[in-house]
C-alpha positions in Angstrom: 51.6 -197.7 1.8 52.7 -198.3 5.4 53.5 -195.6 8.0 57.0 -196.2 9.3 57.7 -195.5 12.9 60.8 -197.5 13.8 59.8 -201.1 13.3 62.2 -203.7 11.8 59.5 -205.7 10.2 59.0 -202.9 7.6 62.4 -203.7 5.9 62.0 -204.2 2.2 58.5 -202.8 2.2 57.1 -199.5 0.8 56.9 -197.0 3.6 55.8 -193.4 4.1 57.8 -191.2 6.5 56.9 -187.8 7.8 59.6 -185.7 9.4 62.1 -182.8 9.1 64.3 -182.6 6.0 67.9 -182.3 7.1 71.4 -182.9 5.6 73.8 -185.4 7.2 77.4 -186.4 6.3 75.9 -189.4 4.4 73.4 -187.3 2.4 69.8 -186.1 2.7 67.8 -187.4 5.6 64.3 -187.2 7.0 64.2 -187.3 10.8 60.9 -188.6 12.1 59.2 -187.4 15.3 60.4 -190.5 17.1 64.0 -189.6 16.2 64.5 -192.3 13.6 66.7 -191.0 10.7 65.9 -192.1 7.1 68.5 -191.6 4.4 67.3 -190.9 0.9 69.1 -193.1 -1.6 71.3 -191.2 -4.0 70.3 -187.8 -2.7 73.3 -185.8 -1.5 71.5 -182.9 0.0 68.1 -181.1 0.2 67.3 -178.2 -2.1 66.6 -175.0 -0.2 62.9 -175.4 -0.9 62.8 -178.5 1.4 65.7 -178.1 3.8 64.6 -177.7 7.5 60.9 -178.1 6.6 58.4 -180.8 7.3 58.2 -183.4 4.4 56.7 -186.7 3.7 58.9 -189.2 1.9 58.1 -192.6 0.5 60.2 -195.4 -0.8 61.3 -199.0 -0.2 62.9 -199.3 3.3 66.3 -201.0 3.3 68.1 -201.5 6.6 71.8 -201.6 6.2 73.8 -203.2 9.1 77.4 -202.0 9.4 80.0 -203.8 11.6 81.0 -201.8 14.7 84.1 -203.9 15.3 87.0 -204.8 13.0 88.3 -208.3 12.2 90.3 -208.2 15.5 87.2 -207.3 17.6 88.3 -203.7 18.1 85.5 -201.0 18.1 85.3 -198.9 14.9 83.4 -195.7 14.4 80.3 -196.6 12.3 76.6 -196.3 12.2 75.5 -199.7 13.4 72.3 -199.5 11.4 71.3 -197.2 8.6 67.7 -196.9 7.4 67.6 -196.1 3.7 64.7 -195.2 1.4 65.3 -196.6 -2.1 63.7 -194.8 -5.0 62.5 -192.0 -2.7 59.8 -189.5 -3.6 59.0 -186.6 -1.4 56.9 -183.5 -1.0 56.3 -180.7 1.5 53.7 -181.2 4.2 51.3 -178.3 4.3 
């Protein structure tokens, strides 16, 4: 397993992320110490047991690029890059 800390070359590889379990509009996330946000695939929100606590999560890192301009070149509101953990597994850090 590879420790992820904001490096693009980790895309499509198994990673381990340590950070704070939070909820975002797009679903459950782990926010690492460096500020990088990792979404958990198919997880809508954290259970109260995990929310706001330090967790370690693993999964295959997929980086999704979203256009920030429409077909006419006008800016649109979007997350330019979303880091997603596929098939995530997690546990509390003691």
